[in-house]
C-alpha positions, 0 to 999 in steps of 0.5 A, spaced: 160 867 051 165 866 057 160 864 061 158 859 056 165 856 056 166 856 063 159 852 064 161 847 059 168 846 062 164 845 068 160 840 065 165 836 062 169 836 068 163 834 072 162 828 067 169 826 068 169 825 075 163 821 075 165 817 070 172 816 074 168 814 080 164 809 077 167 802 076 168 799 069 163 794 067 169 789 067 170 790 074 163 789 076 162 783 072 161 776 075 167 771 073 164 765 070 166 758 072 164 751 070 165 745 074 166 740 069 166 733 073 162 727 076 158 725 082 163 728 086 162 735 083 155 734 082 153 733 089 151 726 089 144 725 093 145 732 096 141 738 095 143 743 090 145 748 095 150 743 098 154 741 092 161 742 091 160 748 086 155 751 091 159 751 097 165 753 093 161 759 090 158 761 097 165 761 100 168 765 095 163 770 095 164 771 103 171 773 101 168 778 097 169 775 090 164 776 085 164 769 082 158 764 079 160 757 079 155 753 074 155 745 076 156 741 070 157 735 074 154 728 072 154 722 076 157 716 073 161 720 068 168 718 066 173 722 062 170 719 056 163 722 057 166 728 059 170 729 053 164 728 049 160 733 052 166 738 054 164 743 048 156 744 050 157 743 058 162 749 058 158 755 054 162 761 051 163 767 056 166 762 061 172 765 064 175 758 067 173 751 068 174 746 074 176 740 071 174 734 076 174 727 072 177 720 072 175 717 079 170 713 075 175 711 070 179 708 076 173 704 079 171 701 072 178 699 071 179 703 065 186 703 062 190 709 065 193 711 059 186 712 056 184 716 062 190 721 061 188 721 053 181 723 054 183 728 060 189 731 055 184 732 049 179 735 054 184 740 056 186 741 049 179 743 047 179 749 053 186 751 051 184 752 044 178 756 046 183 760 051 179 758 057 184 757 063 183 750 067 184 748 074 185 741 074 183 737 080 187 730 081 185 723 083 188 717 086 187 710 084 183 706 089 188 701 093 184 695 091 186 696 084 193 694 085 200 697 085 201 697 078 195 700 076 196 705 081 203 707 079 200 708 072 194 712 074 197 716 080 201 720 075 196 722 070 194 729 073 201 732 075 204 730 068 198 734 065 199 740 069 206 740 067 204 739 060 199 745 060 202 749 066 195 748 069 193 750 076 192 743 080 189 741 086 193 734 087 187 730 091 180 732 090 178 728 096 183 730 101 181 730 108 175 726 106 177 719 103 176 714 109 173 719 113 166 715 115 163 721 118 164 725 112 161 720 107 155 718 105 153 711 107 156 708 101 163 710 104 165 713 097 161 720 096 162 726 101 156 728 105 155 736 106 160 736 111 165 732 107 164 737 102 165 743 106 171 740 108 173 739 101 171 746 099 175 749 105 182 746 103 180 747 096 179 755 097 186 757 097 187 754 090 181 757 087 183 764 090 189 763 086 186 761 080 181 766 080 187 771 081 191 768 075 184 769 071 184 776 073 191 778 071 190 775 064 184 779 063 188 786 064 
């Protein structure tokens, strides 16, 4: 009996050691992000593996981050379009959203108040689903005029403050106006341009992921 009891105790201890040595499912699961945006997110005229989401995912994985970033960018999309598809573009199980919309609103002269209303509604949807948002900001083109720019350019900071969001002030930082980093249309980034964007965006993305990890504890 003593032998059986000792053997049973040994087995229990051994199983506990093995269980302790094995990482939990939560630790090994890939963090699921979705990039909800327009052509800047989609990777206009570029191979899938050169899009913003693909390059950002690769950069994060190179730093040892277990993450998957789905590309829900649609070329030509406005904030109204993003609002209409927000629910089905971001499936259940999504851990966070990179929200990049509004550039096409400015190009089309959509009233900034309407753009802000749509973005607010999108963010509210994700908040209701308990999905964190990283908000990528945009700046109105100079040709839209000073009045339009003043009304438009404060949208993203106001929403970030309202919802306490992680925010990246200008999605095209480092690329806007830089011909070698753009396609021939002078508007969209090429693969090198997206690499610059990812490099600058990376620290903010890492902070966003850290906040998600802390929230899940």
